[in-house]
N, C-alpha and C positions, 0 to 999 in steps of 0.2 A: 204131092206138096207137103212140106213139113208142117206139123201142127204148131199153132201159136203157143209160146211158153205161157204157163199160167201166171197171172199177175200175182205179185208178192206184196206183203205188207211193207210199209216204209220203215226205215231205221232212223232212230233219233239219238243224239248224243246224251249221255248221262252225266250231267254236272261237269266236274273237272276230271273225271276218271279216265277219259279217253275211250271208254267203252261206247259202242253203238248198239242200242237195244231195239228190237222190233217193237213197234208202237203197241202191238198186242202181245202181252206176255202170257206164257202158259202157266197157269196156277195148278200145281200138281197135288193139291190136297185131295181131290177126288180119286187120285191113284192109290190113296190109302184107304179106299173103300168107305170114305167118310159119308158118301151119299148113296151107298149101296155097292154090291160087289162088282168088280171090274176084272175081266179075265186078262191074262198075259197078252193074248192076241189083240184085245181091244186097246190095252195100254200101249203096246208097241206100235200098233197101227195109228193111234192118235198122235203120238210123239213124232212118228215118221212123217205123217201128213202135215203136221205143224211145221216141221223143219223144211219140208218140201215147199211150203207156201211162204217161207221167209221168216217164220217165228224162230228166233234164236235165243230167247230168254226163258229160262225155266226156273220156277220158284217153288221151294219146298220147305219142310221143317221136320225135326224129329218128333214134334208134337202131333203131326197129322197122321192119323191112323196108328198111333203108338209106334212110330218109326217105319211103318209099312210104306208110306209115300216115298221116303228116301230110297228104300230098297228097290221099289218098282221103278222109280225114275232112273236110278243107276243102271238097272238092267236094260231099260228102253234106250237110254243114251248110248250104251255100249253097242246095242243092236244096230244103231245108225251106221256105225263103222266109218265115221268121218273124223278129221283131225280135231283134237280138243279145243283148238283156238276158234273153231267155227261156231261154238255155242257158249252162252253165258249161264252159269249156274249160281243161284242164290239159295242158301239155306239159313237156318236161324239157330239161336241158342238161348238158354235161360228158361224156356217153357217146355215141359215134358208131360207125358201122360200122368206122372205121379205128382205134378205140381211145378212150382217155380223155384229156380235156383240160379241167381245171377252172380254167384261167387266166382272169383278168378279160377279157383281150382276146378269147379264144375264146367265152366265154359271152355277151359283149356282141354279137359278130357272130351268134352262134347264134340269138338271139331274132329278129333281123331276117330271117334265113333261114326260121325257123319261121313267122313271121307271113306271109311271102310264100307259103309252101306251104299254110298254113291259110286263106289269103285273108281274114285278120282284121287289125284295127287294133291289137288288144291281146289277150293271153290273161289269163284270170282268175288262174291259178296257174302259176308257173314253178318247177320243182323240180330241184334238183341230183340227178342220176341215179346211183344206186348208189355213194354216196360212200365206201364202204369200200374201193373200188379206187383212190381218190386219197389225198392227204394230208389228214387231217381238220383239221390246223392251217391248210392252204391254204384249205380250205372256210370256216373261221372268219374268217381274216384277209384273204382276197383275193376268194373267189367270192361270198360273201354280201354284202360291201360293194358289189361290182359289181352284184348283183341289186337292192340298195337304190337304186342310181342309175337302174336300169331302171324301178323302181317310181315314182320321182320324175318320170321322163320320160313316164309314162303307158303304157308298153309292156306292163307287167304290173301286176296289182292286188295279188297276194299271193305270198309266197316259201315254198317248201317244200323238204324234203329226203327222199330215199328210200334204201332199202337193206335188206339182209337181217339182219345182226347187230343186235340191239336196242341194244347198248351205244353204237353210233354216235350215236343220238339224244340220249342224256344227255350224251355228250362235247361235242357241238356246242351244245346248248341251255344247258349250264352255262357256256359261254364267250362267248356273244353277248348283247348287251343284251336285256332282256325285251321281247317284242313284235316282235323282228326276224324270227324265223321264225314263220310263221303256221300251217303245215301240216306234218304228217309222213305219209308213205305207207310203211306196213310191209307186207310180204307173207310168206305162209306161216307166220305166227305167231298167227293167230286162226282156228283150224279145229278140227274134232273131234279130230284127231291131235296138234295143237300149239296150245295157247292161252296161250303165255308172254307175249304182248302184254298180257294182262289185268293182270299185275303192274305194268306200266309206265303203265297208264291214269291212276291218281291223280296221278302225277308230271307227265304230259303235260297233264292238265287244270289242274294248279296253275300251269303255264306259259302257260295260255290258248291252247294249240295245238290246232288241229283235227286229227282223226284219221281217216285213210282206211286201210282194210285191203284188200289185194289177194290174189288167188289162194286163195279159200276151199276150192278143190278140191285144194290143195297141188300145183299144177302137174301135175294128172292122176292123183295117187295115189288120190283119192276119186272115181273114176269107174268105170263098168262096164267100159270098154275098157282101163283101166289107163294108167300113165304112159308117156311116150315112152322109147325105148331109152336116151337120154342122161341120164335123170333121176338126180341125184346121191344119192338116198336109199340107205340100206343095204338089203341083201337082206332082212333081218329086217323092216324097216319096210314095204317093198314087199309082202312076203308077208302081213303082218297086214292091210294095207289091202285087198289082193285078197280075203282071207277075209271082211272086213267087207262088201265090195261084193257078194260072192256071197250072203252071209247076207241082205242086204237084198233082193236080186233074188228069192231063193227065197220070200220073204214078200210079194212084190208091191210092194216099195218100191224107190225109186231112191236110191242113196247120195249122188249129186250134189245132189239136191233137199234131202235131209236136211242135208248139209254146208253148203249155202248158207243154209238156215234157221237152223242153229246160229250161223253168223257174223252173220246179221242180227239175232239176238235181243239182242245187246248194244247198247243205245241210245247208249252213250258213243262208239261208232264211227259216224261220220257217214254214211259210204258204204262199201259193199263192192263193190270193182271186180271185174267178171267179163268175161273176153274174149268177144266175140260177133262173129259174121260171117254170121248168117242170121236170118230172121224167126222161124224155129222156136226157135232158141236164145233170142231175146228173149222170146218167148211163155212158154217154160219158166221162165225166170228171174223174169219178172213174176208168173206164176202162183204160183211158190213164195213170193214176197214177200207177195202178196195173201192167200194161204192162211194164212201165218204170222200176219198181222195180224188175220185174221177168225176162224179156227178153231184156230190154234196148230199146233205141230209134233207129230209122232208121238213122244211122250215114251218110250213103251215100247221102240220100235225104237231110239231114240237111246241109251237106257241100255244096251241089249244091244250096240250097236256100240261104245260107249265101253268096255264090258267087254272086247270083243275087242281093242281098241287099247290097253288099259291097259299091257301090258308095254312098249310102244314110245312111250307118251305123252311128248310134248315132245322127242322125238328129232329133232334137226335135222341139217343137213349143212353143210360148209364153203362159204363164198362162194368164187367163183372157178371152180367147175366149171360151165361153161356149155355150151349147145348148140353143137356144132361146126359 
């Protein structure tokens, strides 16, 4: 008797792009050894398993691991041996290991460098990376027009912007012609502890912009092992998240799974990006998504966790405090 095919994650439309992204996206920053060394076998294995389970969206940046993430992702995608049209690749420009540069000249060179590292002829989405660290007027008047030329040249298909403060998105979108920016990538603003992105969703949809949300685990706050030392959250927020993680564990639940399912529950968000660097992580994330789609999430535990986090709900931190 033939074995049952493995359930795959669902696909969601990305704004007006015509792209369909897996609801769980593969965040490739860990492939740049950002969280410790990853062997070629582990990298290739995790990307292969992700693709096998329906994950078709891979996100990277020349900043991650000082270009290593792009190189490793390029190698792993090539190893898949599938047609280019079967996966969606997003990379970024403007943020590099040696600092920020959103000039037209730099971002135009940047895409050629990225394509070489990724071993691709084009990327599906090129995103201006962490634009709050640059001049938003430069992004509007210089960077995005340069990206439009790259689009016309066929090197990129769609244009995106990324960053932490939500106000940057309205600032830019209110100042560029409709349909110029195709995608926004927001992080740490749609999770159990902070869901402020929700208030912006109607505006983004009215602009026809596709929405990607990253870091559903709030850069490690919503994990059993806790955030890294450098995490910029307040002591109060860290303490509340730790208490919520312990509460879940004592009841046989995992806060990371619950947090991912919470983020995936909003269908207006096309893809939730999660950093992955092992087959085990891929399996856990896919299982969480499949369970959500078939049997739902643990509403009782979620309500209890939300109650624990209520005193710190929507507490954020300033941009600019980065890992040293």
